[in-house]
N, C-alpha and C positions, 0 to 999 in steps of 0.2 A: 698102115694103121697106128694111133699115136695116145700115149698113154698121156691123162692128165689127175693130175692131184690138185685139188680146189676146198681151200678152206671159205668156210663163213657160207656156208650153201643155204641152212633155213629158211634166207627171204633174199630180195633184191639183188645187187649184179652177182652178186655167187651163183645164188642159183639159176638166174640168167645164163650166166655161162656153163653152169651144168647142163642146162638146158638142153642148148647149145652142142654141147660137146658130141652127147648122147644124141642128138637126131644127125647128125653129122656120121653117124657108125662108129668113131674115135673111142676107146674104153673111157670110162674117167671114177676116179677116189672121188667121192664124193663125202665130204667131210661138216660138222659141226659139234659144238657143245653138245646137245640134246640130239643125239640121231633118231629117233621118233620122228622130228620134222624130217625126214627124208624115206620115209617109208613108200612113199609114193614112186620115187625112185628105182631102188631095189624090186617095185614091181611091175615096171614096168620094161625092164633093162637089165634085164636077171646074170645074161649071157656079159653083158659091156658095163654093169656098174656096181661097184665094192662100196659100200655104205660103213663109212668109221665115225666114233665119237672121236675131236679131238677142239684140245682146250691148250691156246697159243701159250698161258700162263704155267702150264703142267709139262715138261719138260716129257716126261714116260710117256706121255698121252701122245706126245707129236714121235719119238720114237718107233713106240708103237706101231703110229699110222704110217709110215714109212715102210717099216720091215713087213707088215700084211698087204700094202700095194706092191711092192715088191715080189713079194713070194705067190699073190694071184695074180699079176699081169707082165713079171721078169724086169721092167723097170720103170721108169716115171722117168717121161718125155718133154713133159709140160708142169713145172709146178707155178700156181694160181695164188700167190697172197694175197686175199679178198676181206680176210675178216681181218674186222677193227671194231670201234666207237669212237665214242665223244663224248667230253666233259664240260658241261657249259661254267663256268665262271671267270671273272678278274681275274690276275697274275697273284693279285694281293688274297686275293679271298681261295684262293684255290691250297689244296689239302695236300702234305704231304705222299699220307695213304694212294688217295686217287692218280696224281700225277706221276709213282708209281707204278701203278696199275694201266694205266695210260700207256706207259712208254714199254711196260712188259706186253701188252698186249699188241701194238700196232709198232714195235722196233725189235723189241729184242726177241719175241717170240717170233716175228718171221725171221730173223736174221739165223737163230737155231733150226730151225726148218729148210733154209735155206742150205745152211750145214750139213745138216742130216741126205738131201737131196745130191749136194755135189760129189761126192764120190764117184758116184754110178755115173753119173754126167757127166764126169773126167774120165774115168773109164771110156766110157762110151763115144766119147769126142764128140758128142752131140745134147744139146739140152735147152731149154727155151725157160727163162723166169719172168714170171708177169707180177709186179711189185703194185699193189692197187694205193695209188696216194691221193692224193687231192689237190682241187684249187685250192684250199686252205693252206698247200704249202710253197704255194709260190705267194697270195696275199692272206695274210693272215687277217681275221676280223675278229674285233673287239669279242671277248669274254670267251674267244677259242683257242689263246694262246699255246698251251701246250699242247692242245689236240695238231696244231699247226705246226709246232715244233717236233713232234713227231712225227708225222708224216714226211717236211722238209728234212727230217735225218735220214726217215727209208729211201729216200729220192737220191742222197748223195752216198748211202751205201751203193744203191743200185748203178749211179755212176760208178765210181768205184768197180766198183765185181763188172761191170758191162768193158774196161777195161781189162782190168786182172783177168778175163777168161777168155775174152775173146779168140784169142790162138787156140784154147781146146774145143773151138766150136758152140760154145754156151753162148746165148745171147740172151741179154737181159732187158725187158721193156718197164719203163715206168709210166703206169695209167694215172693221167688225172681226171677224174668225173668231175663235172660241176654238178646242181641240184638232179637228184632223180625221184622217182614215184617209189619208194620203198620204203621200210619201217626200219628206218634210221632215227629219225624222229623218238621211237617209241623205246629204242636203246639208248638215248640220252643221258648219261647221268648231270647233277648238280652238287651244290653246294650246300651243307646248312650254315655255314659262314656269307653273310651276306653283310657288305657296307654298304650304307647309305649314300656315300660319298661316288658311288659310281654308276649312282641308278642314273644319271644322265647320260653317260658314255653306253654303258652295255646293261639296263638295266631290259630293255625289251628282250635281250637274247637271253635271258633267265628263265629257267625251265617251267615257270607260272604262266610265263606270257607269253609262251612259245604255243603256234596253233597251226597244225601240219592238214596245207586244206585239199593236199594229195594231186595241187596243180604245179607242179615241177616241172620241165619241160623231156628229160631224162626217163627215155625206156628201158629199164633192165634188160628185157630181150631182146632188144634191138643189141645193146652194147655187146653181151655175149655172142649174140651173131657174128659183129663185125670183129671178134677179139680170134673167131673161130675161123672167118674166114681168111685173113692176115695171119695167120699163125699157116695153116693150110697152103698160102699161097710162097710160102717163105717170104713173108714182108714183115720186117722188125724193126718198126720206128724206136729211137732212144727214150723221150717223153711223147703219148697218146693220148692230147687232151679229148675229154668225151662230151658231148653236148655243146650247142651252139654259146653258150651261155659260160662255158667253161674257156673256147676259140678267146672270146670277147675279154673275159677278164682276166684269160694270162696274156693275150696282148697288148691290153690296155697297160698293167702292171709292169710287165717286160719295157716298152717304152719308154714310163717314167722312171723307171731307174734309166734306162740310158742318159732319159735328159739330164738325169741328174749327176751322174757321171760326169757330160758333156758342161754341165752348169760349174762343178768342183776343182772341175780336171786341173788348173792354174793352180789353184792352192794345193792340190793332192800331190804334182809335182814337183812341190819345192822339197819335200820331203830324202828325195834325193842324196848322195854322198857326194 
């Protein structure tokens, strides 16, 4: 029986992962900023579920959650950094405070949580860290630059950690979801600063122009079931796109990058000594 600690379980993929973990018989520390959204988990799985408040911008909140998780279940075998949010704005429109909060939630908070879990994973010589990124980390969209940057940073941190900790029995998986039927749109932030010069390129991405029709291809529950199935079977991909749209978009972007390298290779090598 494994013990999972999952962030951002109030809705979406985090909730889907929590459901799948508990249905499988594993133990789960299910967290969200508002712990009242998790009441159903505690009621249905009183012996194998611990619900806790956790805010990725609050170090004390994260430290307390990890301590209580270990006190209740003895260890954390799988950490899932799922919580995050997006702010829609052109680069020039983005406000410093919003950029800082975005990186604190999507990058620095998850890294702090990883570092809180790593000591006992090192001691046990095993552990799995799953960092939920986005197709935006592979191909940035207009109006989405800083969100993409925060997720791309998390991916490279994950890559480095995977190499540093492999000999300790610690696995690191980066999950890259496409569009899923979640409450993601409801958590979007915007900016009060809107420059008319960007209306043509990214105006359609501003909050007032977005409509969530809930017709995305991804199913959060199936995402959770897949991750639990992979971990249970000992399969640990380095990067795992989730959804047919993610596979298509990531493949197209990587092929485009490779083609660009080939196009400019004759110039690139001219800088060698």
